[in-house]
N, C-alpha and C positions, 0 to 999 in steps of 0.2 A: 358477137355481128348475131346480126338475125339471121332465118331462113338466102340462105341464096345458090345462084348458080356454081359456082368453083369457075375462079379462077378470074374475077371481077379485081377490076383493081380497086387497091388498097385505101380507108383513112380513119384516124384515128380523132376523136373525143374526148376531150378533158369538161362535163359540166358537174355544173350541183343542181343539188337535184330538190333545194329552194330557188332554185336562179330562176326567171319569169325568162329574158333574154336565152339560159338554159334547155326550156320546155320547146320555148318560139322554133327556137333552132332543130329543137328533133324531131320536132312535127313542122317545116319547114323540107326537113329531108327523105324525109321518108318516102317518100313515091321515085325518087333513089335509087333505094335499098336495089331495086331487083338489078338497081349497074355498077354500086359500086359495094364494096365487106363497110364497113361503119362500122367501132369498135367503137365502143362507147368509157368509158373511164371516170366512176363519178369519186369526185373530191366534197368533202364536207370546206365550204370557207360560210355558209354563211350566219347556220344560224344550226340550232344542237339537231334538226333535224334531218340537218340534213347526212353526217355518220352512219343514223339506224334509217334512214332510208336506201343510202347504199351499198348498205351492210342486206341489207332484203334483197338489192334487184339482185347483187354481184353474188349470195350466197343460193339464190331462188333458182329448182330444175335448170329452166329455163328463163336463163337470165333475160333475154326480149321480152317474153313474156312479160316482167315481172315491173321493165320498162311500160309496155304498154301502161297495163294498175298503174302504173301512177301514176302517166300522159290523164289518163280518163279522172280519175281521183286528184288532180290536180288546181281543180279550179273553186276546191271544195277551201271553205274561208278553212275549217276550226281542219283541217290536215294536209294543206295543202301537200295532194299526194294520198304515198300508205300510209297504212297506219305506225304509227310505233310511238314507245315505247322510251324518255329517258332514259332508265337502265339498258338500254342497246338487248335483243335477245339472238346476238349471233359478236358474239365479240371479236370472233375468228374473223370476219369478216370487213366488218369495223375497223379493227386495226388493217386491214387489205384497204380502202377506206380512206383514212391516215397513212398508210403508205401515198396513194395514188399522189397525195395533195402533198407531202412531202419532198416529194422527184419534180415534179411538175416546179414545185417552187426554187427548190435549187436548180434546175436547168434556166432559171427565169422569169419562168410563169410567172402572170397578178390577176391575169380577167382568167374569167369566166362565162360564160365556154369559149374556147379555144378547138383551134383544128392543126392534125397537119397530114393534105393530101401527095400519096406515090403514086409524083404524075409518072415516074421512067421508074429505068434500072436505075438505083441510086440517086437517085432528085428527089426528100422531102422539100414542099412546100407548105411554111407555117403558113398556118391561117385566121388571123385575129377576127377577136369576135365579132366587133364589129363592118365587117366587109360580110362576116356568115351572118350575122342577123339583116345585114342591107342586101342581098343579092344569092345567098347559096347558091340555086337551082340554077343558076349561070356557072359559078366554081369550078367544077369539073370536068366543065364541055370546052373552056377556055382557050 
């Protein structure tokens, strides 16, 4: 999650580092990061770069900075984000990215991005990707 004040409401988001909708979602959510503690969980769905890029983000000393760097580089058609190799530099972290995806699929997840927002004590709201893309800024304040 990104730095911010303690006690913010919590949201969890599953995304693929190679997904245009995922990157667009994160960009749209950035203005809310001061008000909401958003935890981002990379999964590997779309192509071979997803796992190694997610691993670089998870394995960074400050994952939120690595995610920001990835987003900035996403428009580069050669890498579409962080530069990675097919062999992967962080096998343990890449395993964690695959584990995120496995858990997400086991609970019925099929599309990325996907979010869950804790709106109150023991109340979680699932937010499908198509809703996120259409109106992220209003979801948290309904």
